[in-house]
N, C-alpha and C positions, 0 to 999 in steps of 0.2 A: 521258665527255668526254675529248677529246684534250688533251694538255698544251699550254698556250699557247706560242706562239713567243717566244723570248727576244730581247732587243735584238740580241745577236750574230747570231742566226739571221736576224733581219730584215735586218741589214746584208748578210749573205751572200746572202739572197734578192735584194736589190736589185742587188748586184754581179753575180750569176749572170744577171740579166736585162738587164744593160748600163745600169742606172740609176745615174748618177753622183750622189754625195752628198758633202756636207761635214759632218763631225760635230765638235761641240765638247762637252766635258764641263764641267759646272758644279755648284755645290751644288744640292741639291734645292730645287725651287720648286713651290709649290702653287697659286699664283694668277698671273694675268697681271701684276699689280703687282709681285710678287716677281721675275718674269722680266725686267723692264725693264733692270736693271743688267747682264744677261748678253747683251743683244741686239747690242751694238756690233760684235762680230766677225762677225756673220752678216748679210749683206745680204738684201734681199728682204722679203717680207711675213711678219710674225709672227702667230700664230694663237691662238684660243681655241676650245675644243671642248666641246660640251654633249651629254650622253647623256640622251635624253628618251624618254618613252613617252606614248601617247595613251590615251583611255578604253577602247579595244578591246584594249590591250596591244601594239599595234604599236610597234616601237622605231626610233628615229632617232638618228643621230650627226650633229650640226650643227657644221660648221667655218666660222669667220668670222675676219676680221681681228681681231687682239688688242684693238684699241680700238673695235671696232664696238659700237654700242648696238642691241640686239635687243628688239623688243616681243614678249615671250613670251606676252602675252595674245592676240596676233593671228597668231603664227607658224603655228599649226595651219592657218589658212586658206590660207596661202601654200604649205604643203608637202603638203596633202591629208590631214592627220591627222583622226581622228575626235574632235572636241571638244578642249578645252584640253589642253595638254601639261603633264606633271609630270616631275621629274627621276627617272631610274631609280635604284634603290638600289645601294649598293656591291656587294651580293651579286649582283645581276643584271648589273652592269657586269663583274664578274670572270667570271661564268658565260658571258656572251655575247661579250665582247671581250678577256678575259684580262688586264685592267689594273685598277689600283686608282684611287680618286679622287686627283686631282693629276697623274695620268699619262695622262689621257684624250687620245687622239690619233687622227687619221684613219688612221694606220698600223695601228691596232688592228683594222681590218676584216680583216686577214690571219688573225685568230683566229675570225672569224665564218664558219666553214666551211658552216654551214647556210643562210646568207643571210637571217638573221632581222632584220638591221639595215639600214635605208635610210640611205645616205650622202647628206647634204645639204651642198652647198657654197654659200657666199655668192658671188654673181657677182663680187664684188670680188676674190676669190682667183684668178680665172682670167683676169686681165688680161694675163698674159705674164710677170710678175715671178716670181722664185724664191719658194718657200714654205718655211716653217720649222715643223716639228712635232717633238714628243718621239718618240724611238724606243722606245715602250712603257714607258719609265721617265722620271721627271721630273728626272734628274740629267744629262741630255744633250739636245741638240737637233740635228736633221738638217736641212740645207738641200738641197732638190732643185728641179730645174727644173719649171715648170708642166706641160709636156707629159709629162715622165717621171712626175710625180705622178699625172696623169690616167691614164696607161698602167698604173701600179701598181694604182690602184683598179679598173680594168677587168679586169686580170689576176686579181684576187681575186674577180671576179664581182659587183662593186659599181659598176655604172654610176651615176655621181653625178647627183643631182637638183640642178641649178644654178639658183638663184633669187636674186632681190633680196630680202634679208631685210627684214621690216618694222621700221621705226625707231619707237621710242616717241615720243609727243607730248612736247614740252618739259616739263621738270620731273619726268619719270619716269625711273627707273633702267632699264637694259637690259643 
């Protein structure tokens, strides 16, 4: 296995391709709720990211707005997965995307050189606003423009599947 790209190498990669970004460093955050206090300096959409697998072992990285409610019981139907989805293990996450739990980010597809992971974007993330993701670690956040972000995904060989994610019925968590 190739060594995963470091956060510094990611930033170099973006700069070399003319992708502008703004970085802020902050204390480690492991949940969307913990990240809330650090959002003020960064305009744009903040995100949450889920590393999932289906019954046939296909892998999906789902990125949505931080406060989005996602019906995980119906998500497989929307993204063409085989049967219900489950969370990928920490070991599989590290093997395929080179990150650890709490640092899951769409930028991690840079480490999926084999193209094993399908990148899924909530349609709400491609409205034109800047987007914010961790740069492979949970102690910083990068803001990039929507078009630059989409270009990054495509440059890594990950044409995103853009979908309206299913919302759970009232009274259910998502």
